[in-house]
N, C-alpha and C positions, 0 to 999 in steps of 0.2 A: 731401435729394438734388435733383441739378441734372434736372428732363426734357427730353426731347427736343427739344422749341421751343424752351425756354432756351436750348441748348446751339444751336438753329439761330439765330436771334438772335444770337448774339454771335459765331459762325462768320461768318455772310451778315456783319457789319459788317467782322470784321477777321481774314478767311482769311487761308490763309498762301497768297502769291503762286506764279508759276510758277518762279522762281527765290529762292535761299535769299541769295542774293548782291544786297544792294541797287543795290550801282551797275551790276551787270551787265543787274540788270531796268529801272534807269533808261536805260538805251541801248537797251535791247530797245521800251521804250515809245517815247524818243524816235524811232526809227528806223521802226515805224509810223505815229507823227503827219505825221512829215516824207512819209506819204502821202497828205496834203490837199493839190489841186496850189496852186500860189503862184495861180493865177488867184484864188482868195478870199480874199487879202490883205484888200481890203477892204471883203470880202462880211460879211454875220451867220452867225455859225456859231456854235451848242449843241453843247456837249462833254457826253454825257448819261454820268453815272455818273463824275463830273471827281475825284473821292476829294479828295484834297489840293491839287490844281491844277496839279501838276506838268504833266501835258497841256495848259494852258493855260499855263504859264510858255511851254512851248517854241512855242508858239503865239507871244508874244510875242516873245522873242528873233529868230525869223525875220519879224518885220517886221510880222504879223494886227495888224490894232486896232478889229476890231469882231465879240467872242466871249464867250460867256459859258459858266459851266458850271453842273451842279445835283447835288448829292449829297445822300443820307440822312440822314446823319450829321452832327451839331453838331460832335464832334469832330474829323471830320475836315476840317470849313472851317473850325475855330479852328485847325487845324495847317497851315492854306496858307501857299503864299507873299508874303509881303510884295506885291509888288508888283502882285499879281493877286485881292486877297483881299475886292477890291470887286464882282468879277464871278463868285462864284461865289455860288450859293441854295439854301439849304435848301428840299427837295423830294422829290416822288416820282414815278418816270417814269408809274407807270401815271395818274397824274392832274396834266401838268405846267402849270405857273406861267405859263403864258405863252398871250397872246395868237393866233388866228387867223392863221396867213400871215408869219408872221415871221424865219422860219431858211432862209438858202442853203442851207446845206450842216450834215448833222446829221455825228456820229463821236461810237462808242462802243468802248472794247476792255473788252471780257468783263465785258459788265454783262448785256447781255440772256436769259443764262441763269439768271442769280438772279431773273427776273421769273416770279411761279405764272400769269401770265395774259398769254404778249408777245402776243397779237394783240391787246388792248387797248393797250398798249403804243405800238407801231406805228401802231393808229388813233389813236393822243393825238399822234405823231411826224406822219402824214397834216395832221393839223390845221394842226398849228403850224409846216409849210414850205410855205413858198412854189410854185405850177404849176411844174414842172422842178427844183425843189431837186433836190439831187444828197446820199447816202449813202453812207457808210462803217463798217459794223457789224463789228468781227472778236469771233465769236462760240465760245467754248469747246465741245469736241460729243465724243461718241465714249464708249465703254463705260466707260472710266477715269477721267471725268470729272463723270459724273451718279454715280458713286458717292460724292462728296463731298454732305457735306448742304446745305452752303448751294447747291445747287446744285439747281434744278430741271424748266432748259431746255435741254441739251447734246443738240440736236436733229438727225440728219443736214439734213446741205443741202436734199434735196428736202422736207424739212418748212418751213423754214424759206423757200423761193422760195413755194410754198406760201400760206405763212402772211404775206409780202409782197405775193405777186398781190392776193389778199386785200382787203388794207389798202391797196392803192391803188397799189402801187409796183412797176416793174420792176427786175428783178437784170437788170444785163450781165456781170458780169463773176464768179468765185467762184475764191477763194487758197486752197489747204488747206495745211497747215504737222503735219508730226509731231513727236514729243516728242526730246529729246537721242539715244535709241537706238534711234531712225527707224524704229519697231516699231509706233507709235499712231498715228494723226491725234487730234490734240488741239484746233486750232484751224481756224477758216476767215475770211476776210473777203468782207466781201458788198459790191460797188462797185454803184451805179445810181443811179436816179433817182422821184421821184414824179410819175406819168402822168395821175394824177386825186382830184379831193377824195371824200375817202371817204364816202356815204351810208349810215350803217347801216341804215336803212328803206328802202334800193332795195333790189332783188331782184339778186344775184349771177349775172353771164351765166355761162354754162356753158364751159368751157374746157378744153386737154388740158393736164396737165402734164408730160408727156413729151415732149411737142412744147415746151414753154417750155422744160424741162432743155434740152433739145439745144440749143437757141437761146443758150445762156449761154455766154461766154468761161469756159473753165477753166486754172487752172492750178499753180503751187507758189509757196505765201506761205516766207519766208527772212526771219524777224525775231532770228534767234540770234546773237548776239554773240559768241560764246564761240569 
């Protein structure tokens, strides 16, 4: 009998997508990647949890020149697009295989909710990002998503904003998306920047989360293509 841990490991690697239509899903991913500004075409970009590299391929088609992706499974890396296979590395987002202050922009889509320790991931991202570097994270959220066995951290926005702040980031904008029935919030996009180098030994200064949330621009996220 397969135990729950083995079931989780299998589902985490090969979880069901938000769409059963592969072409539709590719359109939605492409739409998400196009929110990376053109101004970063010659900047160093990290695609966190890049899977088989389709998101990297979209960047290449857009004319971006300096980007890499990281995935947790060798099978995804081996299935990668030929033009970008050399840009994908195997690794764990909780312990990134990159040097300090390397990246100008970090992107992820439906990755951070799979982390069992997201604060560690965010601190690692802080380490590898340059001062003032930007981020764009699409994160699944809500009770509906949290029920999936491969989701650990489908937190509401105020929790992610709090974690980002503690890890040395400023969230400037949050866009929220509902499912196709328009009944459930299923994903939010977080856009912001690194504001300080995280010192894990330093005492955290007091802050007021409600004030931080109040100053963040909010809107609707629309990635659906059907």
